[in-house]
N, C-alpha and C positions, 0 to 999 in steps of 0.2 A: 504494500500500500504506500509505503514511504517513497519507494522508487517511482511509482506512478505519479505521485504528487510532485516530486522533484522534476520529473520529465515534463509534466504539464507546465510548471513554473518556468522551466528553461525554454520551452517552446514559446510561451507567451513573451518572455523577454526578447528572444530572437526576433519574433514577429514585430515587436514594437521598434526595435533597432532598424529592421529592414524598411518598415513604413516611414520612419523618420528620415533615413537616408534617401529614400525615393522622393520624399517631399522636398528635401533640400536640393536635389539635383533635377527636379521636375522642370521641363522646358517651359511650362506655363507660369513658373514662379518668377516672373519678371519685374514685378512692382514692389517697391519698398516704401514704407512710411518712416520719415525721420521727424522726431520731435524737435521742437524749438524751445527756447526758454519761455515762450508765451504758452500758457497752459492750453489754449484753445486753437493753436496753429500747428499744423504739420506740413511737411513737404513730401509730396508723392513723386518718387523718381521711377521712371521707366529705365531699368538697368541695362536694357539692350540698346536704347536710342539716345539716352541723355535728356529726354523730355521731362519737364518738371511742372507740377501743379502745386499751388498753395491751397491747402485744405483748412477751412475754418469750421469747427464744430461748436455746438452750443446746446444747452438744455432747452433753449427756445427755438422752435422749428424754423421760424423765419430769419434767424440769424446764422444759419448754416449755409455755407457756400464753398465753391471751389473756383479758382481762376488759374489760367495758364501763365506760367512764368516764361517757359521756353517751349515752343511748339516746333522747333527745328530738329530734325534727325541729325545729331552731331556725329554720327558715323559717316555721314555724307554718302550712304549707300555702299560703303566698303566694309564687307564682313571680314573680321579677323577671328578665326576660330569659330566657336559656337555663339559668340556674343552674349552668353549668359553671364550676368553680373559684370558686364563690361564697365559700367559706370558706378561710381560711389561718391556720396556726399560726405564732406568733412566739415564740422562746425568750426567757426573761428571764435575769438573772444568777444566779437560783436554779435549780439543775439540775432541780428537781422541778416547776417552774412555767412555764407558757406563757400567752400571750394569744391567744385565738381571736378573729378579726375576720371579721365578715360584710361583705364588700367591696361588697355591694349597698346596705346600709342604714347601715353604720358602727357597728352594734351590736358590743359587745365582751363577752367572758367571760374570767374568770380561771380557768385550768385547773391542777389539781395532780394529778400521778400519784404513786403510792406502792405499797408492798408490803403495806399493811394497808388494810382497807376504810375506816377512819376517816381515812386520809391521802389518799384519792382523792375529789376533788370538782370540781364546775363551778359557778361563781357568776357571775351577770351583773354587769357593771360599769355602775352607774347613772350618769346625767348629774348632775353637781354643779350644784345650783341655789342661788344665794345667797339 
């Protein structure tokens, strides 16, 4: 009886690990939400294309919204590998600004989110040449 119970537990643990790894490597697992220092604001990143949306949530229905920060495919149609998790956002010390990194090419963009159109932008970070 003890061996049967131990076998069932081991089978259960193995199945959980397999499901977890499948989810992490799933081709449809392309979007990530990044929290900001503002409790009600997240950034939604398409990790394949670099497209970003600012997502505002609230307990009041009419105060929830989403707006596009970047609607340009930053791969420019050039696939490198599988493009899964190609882009990643990194917070800075400024709560409104992040750095977007293309992990395949090393290209970088300066991202700023905000509540006004003029305060939302995406700018490429160019290589410094002496």
